[in-house]
C-alpha positions in Angstrom: -13.0 -12.9 -30.5 -12.4 -10.6 -27.6 -8.8 -9.5 -26.9 -8.5 -8.8 -23.2 -5.5 -7.0 -21.6 -4.5 -8.1 -18.2 -2.4 -5.7 -16.2 -1.5 -4.6 -12.6 1.5 -3.4 -10.7 4.5 -5.6 -9.8 3.5 -8.1 -7.2 -0.3 -7.5 -7.7 -0.9 -11.2 -8.7 -1.2 -11.0 -12.5 0.4 -14.3 -13.1 -1.8 -16.0 -10.5 -4.9 -14.5 -12.3 -3.4 -15.7 -15.6 -3.1 -19.3 -14.2 -6.8 -19.2 -13.1 -7.7 -18.0 -16.6 -5.8 -20.9 -18.1 -7.7 -23.2 -15.7 -10.9 -21.7 -17.2 -9.8 -22.6 -20.7 -8.7 -19.1 -21.8 -5.4 -18.8 -23.6 -3.0 -16.3 -22.1 0.0 -14.5 -23.7 2.6 -13.5 -21.1 4.3 -10.4 -22.6 6.9 -10.2 -19.9 8.2 -13.7 -20.2 7.9 -13.5 -24.0 9.9 -10.3 -24.0 12.7 -12.1 -22.0 12.6 -15.0 -24.5 12.8 -12.7 -27.5 15.8 -10.8 -25.9 17.6 -14.1 -25.8 16.5 -15.6 -29.2 15.8 -12.7 -31.6 19.2 -11.9 -33.2 18.1 -8.4 -34.4 16.9 -7.5 -30.9 20.0 -8.9 -29.3 22.3 -6.8 -31.6 20.2 -3.7 -30.9 20.4 -4.3 -27.1 24.2 -4.8 -27.3 24.6 -1.6 -29.4 23.0 0.4 -26.6 23.9 -1.4 -23.4 27.2 -3.0 -24.3 28.3 -6.6 -24.7 28.5 -7.1 -21.0 24.7 -7.5 -20.7 25.0 -10.9 -22.4 27.0 -13.7 -20.8 27.8 -16.4 -23.4 24.8 -15.2 -25.4 22.4 -15.3 -22.5 20.9 -12.0 -21.2 22.1 -11.0 -17.7 18.7 -9.7 -16.6 19.9 -8.5 -13.2 22.6 -6.4 -14.8 20.2 -5.0 -17.4 17.6 -4.2 -14.7 20.2 -2.4 -12.6 21.1 -0.3 -15.6 17.6 0.6 -16.8 15.9 1.1 -13.4 18.4 3.8 -12.5 18.0 5.7 -15.7 14.6 6.6 -17.2 16.0 7.3 -20.7 17.6 3.8 -20.7 14.3 2.1 -19.7 12.6 4.0 -22.5 15.3 2.9 -25.0 14.9 -0.8 -23.9 11.1 -0.6 -24.2 11.4 0.9 -27.7 13.4 -2.1 -28.8 11.4 -4.8 -27.1 7.8 -3.7 -27.4 7.5 -3.8 -31.2 9.0 -7.3 -31.2 6.5 -8.4 -28.5 3.6 -6.8 -30.4 4.6 -8.7 -33.6 4.9 -12.0 -31.7 1.5 -11.4 -30.0 -0.2 -10.8 -33.4 1.2 -14.1 -34.6 0.0 -15.8 -31.5 -3.5 -14.3 -32.0 -3.5 -15.7 -35.5 -2.7 -19.2 -34.2 -5.5 -18.9 -31.6 -8.2 -17.1 -33.6 -10.7 -19.9 -33.0 -10.9 -19.0 -29.3 -13.7 -16.6 -28.1 -11.4 -14.9 -25.5 -7.7 -14.2 -25.7 -5.8 -12.6 -22.9 -2.5 -10.6 -23.1 -0.8 -10.2 -19.7 1.5 -7.2 -19.5 2.9 -5.3 -16.6 3.1 -2.0 -18.5 0.1 -2.6 -20.8 -1.2 0.9 -20.3 2.2 2.7 -20.1 3.3 1.1 -23.4 0.1 2.0 -25.2 -0.6 -1.7 -25.9 -4.0 -1.3 -24.2 -5.2 0.5 -27.3 -5.2 -2.8 -29.2 -7.4 -4.5 -26.6 -11.2 -4.8 -26.4 -11.3 -5.0 -22.6 -8.9 -4.3 -19.8 -8.7 -6.3 -16.5 -6.7 -4.5 -13.7 -5.4 -6.5 -10.8 -4.9 -4.3 -7.7 -3.4 -5.1 -4.3 -2.1 -3.2 -1.3 1.4 -1.8 -1.7 2.7 -3.5 1.4 1.4 -6.9 0.2 2.9 -6.3 -3.3 6.3 -5.5 -1.8 6.2 -8.6 0.4 5.3 -10.8 -2.5 8.1 -9.5 -4.8 10.7 -9.7 -2.0 9.8 -13.4 -1.5 9.6 -14.1 -5.2 12.6 -12.3 -6.5 14.7 -12.2 -3.3 14.9 -8.4 -4.1 15.7 -5.6 -1.6 13.2 -2.9 -0.7 15.0 -0.2 -2.6 15.0 -2.0 -6.0 11.3 -3.0 -5.5 10.4 0.6 -4.8 12.2 1.7 -8.0 10.3 -0.8 -10.1 7.0 0.3 -8.5 7.8 3.9 -9.2 8.4 3.2 -12.9 4.8 2.0 -13.3 1.6 4.0 -13.1 -0.2 3.9 -9.8 -3.4 1.8 -9.4 -5.4 5.0 -9.2 -4.0 6.1 -12.6 -4.6 2.7 -14.2 -8.2 2.4 -12.9 -9.6 4.9 -15.5 -8.4 2.5 -18.3 -9.9 -0.7 -16.7 -13.2 -2.3 -17.6 -12.8 -4.8 -14.8 -11.0 -4.6 -11.5 -9.9 -7.6 -9.5 -8.8 -7.0 -5.9 -6.1 -9.4 -4.7 -5.8 -8.9 -1.0 -7.2 -12.0 0.5 -7.2 -15.8 -0.2 -6.5 -17.6 -3.4 -10.0 -19.1 -3.3 -11.5 -15.7 -3.2 -9.3 -14.5 -6.1 -10.3 -17.5 -8.2 -14.0 -16.7 -7.7 -13.3 -13.0 -8.6 -11.6 -14.1 -11.8 -14.5 -16.4 -12.7 -17.0 -13.5 -12.2 -15.0 -11.4 -14.6 -14.8 -14.2 -17.1 -18.5 -14.7 -17.0 -19.1 -11.0 -17.5 -16.9 -11.0 -20.6 -18.7 -14.1 -21.9 -22.1 -12.5 -21.3 -21.2 -9.4 -23.3 -20.0 -11.4 -26.3 
């Protein structure tokens, strides 16, 4: 089995690439959505988040992601504290998921900060999705209804594409059509299958 890390900056198109991988029969673990789920369902994690960020970040037991984001993206120590709580739980959950899918030749872990968190060290191969900054900002503003300032802050909390490239085994450029992107994903899948 090959464990492949899939990463890219916010708005680069990781989720679209993940959906194409699923179309090609490759299971994908979405770290970001799993992290959000765990922050709402894992009691230990919830208690730890409340102890650092206060009870107001939960509204009737449901995480107020906008409030939490506004706290952490304005304070680098807060984002580090949150990551130190969430990442070990996500890593544990991912390992259980791998155990359930160990009959598959390729498994993919999608994570926005795969490299920054050190999770890339547990992967056999890394796919990096890159896209022009203006395109990424445009996608995120449409998707999240976010303002330019908050998008810039989120981008600045991640490594640049140039910094990430040195970790990548495969680079997928996502600046044109979906048809082109799907073909690029297939090329990478075929290369991974050839090696293994």
